[in-house]
N, C-alpha and C positions, 0 to 999 in steps of 0.2 A: 576488422569487422565493419560491414557497411552500416551507415547511420540508419536509425529507425525512422527518421522523418526528413524533411527538406531543410530544417534549420537546426543550428546547434544550441547549446545552453544559453547563449546570449542573443538568440534570435537572428544570428547571422546566417545567410543562405549558404549552404555547402557549395563550394566551387566558385563562388562569386565574391569578390572583395568589396568591402565597404557597402554591403547591401543588407538591410534588416527588414524583416516582415513582422509587424506587430498586431495585425488584426486576427480575427478568428480563423483565418485560413491556415494558421500554423497548428491548430488543434486537429488531431487525427480523427476525432469524432466530435460532433456537436455536443457541448455540455448540456446535461439534463437540468442543471440549475440555471439561475438567472445569467444569461450570456453577458450582460453588462459588466458583472464583476470580473469575469475572465478576461474580457477585452481591456478593462482598465489595468488589470494586473500585467497583461502583456505589454501595454503601452508604457507603464512605469518601469518595467524591466528593461525595455528597449532604451528608454531615456537614461536610466542608470548606467547601462553598459556603454552608452555613447558619450557620456559626460566625462571626458578625460582631460580637458584643457584646464589650466589654472583658473581661468575666468569662470569656468562652469564645473565645479567639483562634483564628484559623485554624491548622490543622495545618501543620507545616513538613517533615514526613517525606517528602512527595512534591513536590519542587521543580518549578517550571514549567520545561518543556523549554527554552524560549529561553535561560533563565539557565544551565541545565545544559550547554548546548553553546556558550556564549560563547567558551570557549577554542578550540573547534574552528574556528569561523568566522573567528577571527583568525589562523589558521595560513597561512603562505605556500602559495599554490597552491589554497586553498579558495575556490571561487567562490560558495558559498552552501549552505544546507541547508534541507530541507523535512521535515516529519514528519506522521504521521497514525496514529490508531488504526484498526484493521481494522473495517469495517462488520459483518462476521460475528462478530467476537469482540473486544469493546472492551478486553479485558485485554491484547491484543497491540498493540504499537506498532512502527512501522517508520520509520527515519530514512534519508532519501535525501540524500547529500552529493555535490555537484558539484566534482570535483577537476580541476586542469589535467592531471594524469597519475597513474598508479598510483604512480610514484616519490614524488610529493608526499605522498600518503597514507602511504606507508611511512615517510617521514621523520618525519611526525607520530607514528606508532606507535613509532618508535625513541626518542622523547622520553619516557622512562618516568616522569619527574616530572610530566608533563602528561597523558600518555595513560592511565595507571592511574587517576588520579582521575576522568578523563572517563568511562571505562568504568564505574567504580563509581557515578557519578552517574546512569547509565542504569538500573541494576539495580532501583530501586524503581518504575520507570515502566512496566515490561512483565513479563509472565509468561514471555517467551521470552528466552533469553540472547543477547547480541550475537553475530552470526555474519557479519562483513563479507565482501563479495565485490565484484568490479568488473565493470561492463558499459559498453561503448562504444555508446551508443544512437544510432540513426539514424532520424529526426532526433533532436536532443537531447531528453531526457525532460522538461525544464522546459517545453517547448512544449505538453505535455499536463497535467503536474502543476500548472502555475500558472494554467490557464484552465478546467479541467473541474471541475464540482461533484462529480463522482464518477468515479474512475478504476478501471477493471478491470485488475488485475495478474495476468498468467498466467505460470507457470513450466512450461515443457515440457521434460521430462527424456528424454535420449537416452543411448545407450551412451557410455562415456568415450572410445572410439576413433572417434567419429563425425567423419569427416574434413571438410575444407574444401569439397569438391565436394558432399557431401550437405548440409552446412550451407547452401550456396548455393541448393540446390533448395528447402529449407524456407523460406528467406527469400522466394523467388519465389512459393511457394504462399501465403504470408501476404499478399504484395502483391495477388495475385488475390482472396483472400478479402476484404481490406479494400475493394477496388474493387466487388465484388459487394454487400457490405453497405451501402456508401454509396449505390450506385445503387438498391438495393432499398428502402432507407429513404426516399430522396427520391421514388421513384416512388409510394410509398404515402402521401406527405404526412407522413411521420414524421420530424420534425426532432429527432433524438435524439442524434446524435453531436456531440462538441465537440473541437476541436483536431485535431492530426495524430497518429496512432498512432506510438509509439516502439518500436523493436525492436532487440535486440542480444543477442549471445552472451556469456555470462559468461566472463571471462578464466580463472578457476580452475575446476577440477572441483568439483562439489558432491555432497553426500551425498543419495542417494535410496533409501529402503528398504534401508539398510545396504550400499549399493553406490555406487561412484563414478559420476558421470553428467556429461555435457555438457549445459548448461542454456541454453535460449533464454528470454529475458525479454521479455514483450510488455506494453505499456501502452496502453489504449484509453479515450478520454474519452467520458463520457456526461453528459447533462443531469441524470441521477439514477440511482440503482440501479434504481429502478422502470422507468426508460426502457430500461435494458439488459434487464430481465426482459420488458418489452413486446416488444422486438425478438426475443428468443429464442423468443417464441410465434408467430412468423410462418413462413409457408411458405418464404420466402427463406432464413431461418436454417437451418431443418431440411434444406433441399436443399443448402446450401453447407458446413455444418459438417463433413460427411464429408471435405472436403479437408484439414481439420486433424486430425480424429480418426484418419484413415487414413494419417498420415505414417509413412514407413518407419522401423521399429525404435523408435518412440516408446514409452517405458516408463510414462508417466503424466503427468497435468496437475494442477496445483493452481491455484485461482482465489480471489482475494479482492478487496475494493474498499476504496479509500481516498479521502479528501478532504483534500488537503494544505494545511498552513499553512507559511509561511516562518519559520525560526528567526531 
């Protein structure tokens, strides 16, 4: 598979030996947050991956995530964990944990001798503070996170009192949207989608623009971020996206892309 960008995971330029790029040119899109954080993260990563001589050992202030979450994956009820930095802002990292139940996660949180060090271990790895919430995806999210090279993650925010009947209407609309997208892409010979989209309502209310909101989380698998952008430039997308943007009482949408690895 062709690389998605011009540099690899250690910021080395594809096809060129011993050359790394650490400035914001490696970002496929300009970060919407403070650019300085992303630039410093890139620089530290380049320094870490270049520090291989005995006189200049690798830094240890940013531990590898699999080691940082070893305690998590050993907990009763934890089926596994996946993680990824955001395509749009590499300074942000999201951890996806598959639990048997919300209660299983809450039992881990209650183990203060384990949970507090676990949360502290995540702090150096992302510019965003941990803010866990729960979603019962249908189908399970691992069906797209484990197979898609790029996953579009959407959060659709609705009023906190958005009832079950209205939630059902939204899910139906998304089903229709997915069917149209798949049919349109196939008709145009665009083999872009990967896996089955996962959809689910967050169990807890979430904060959106300083107000409580009911949130629908959607994950759609693509062959690449570029493939997603290619589909967005089609008439089929422009004609069908109104089904989503016009959902009753929706307060806003956030979108980012991830490419997950298993912890």
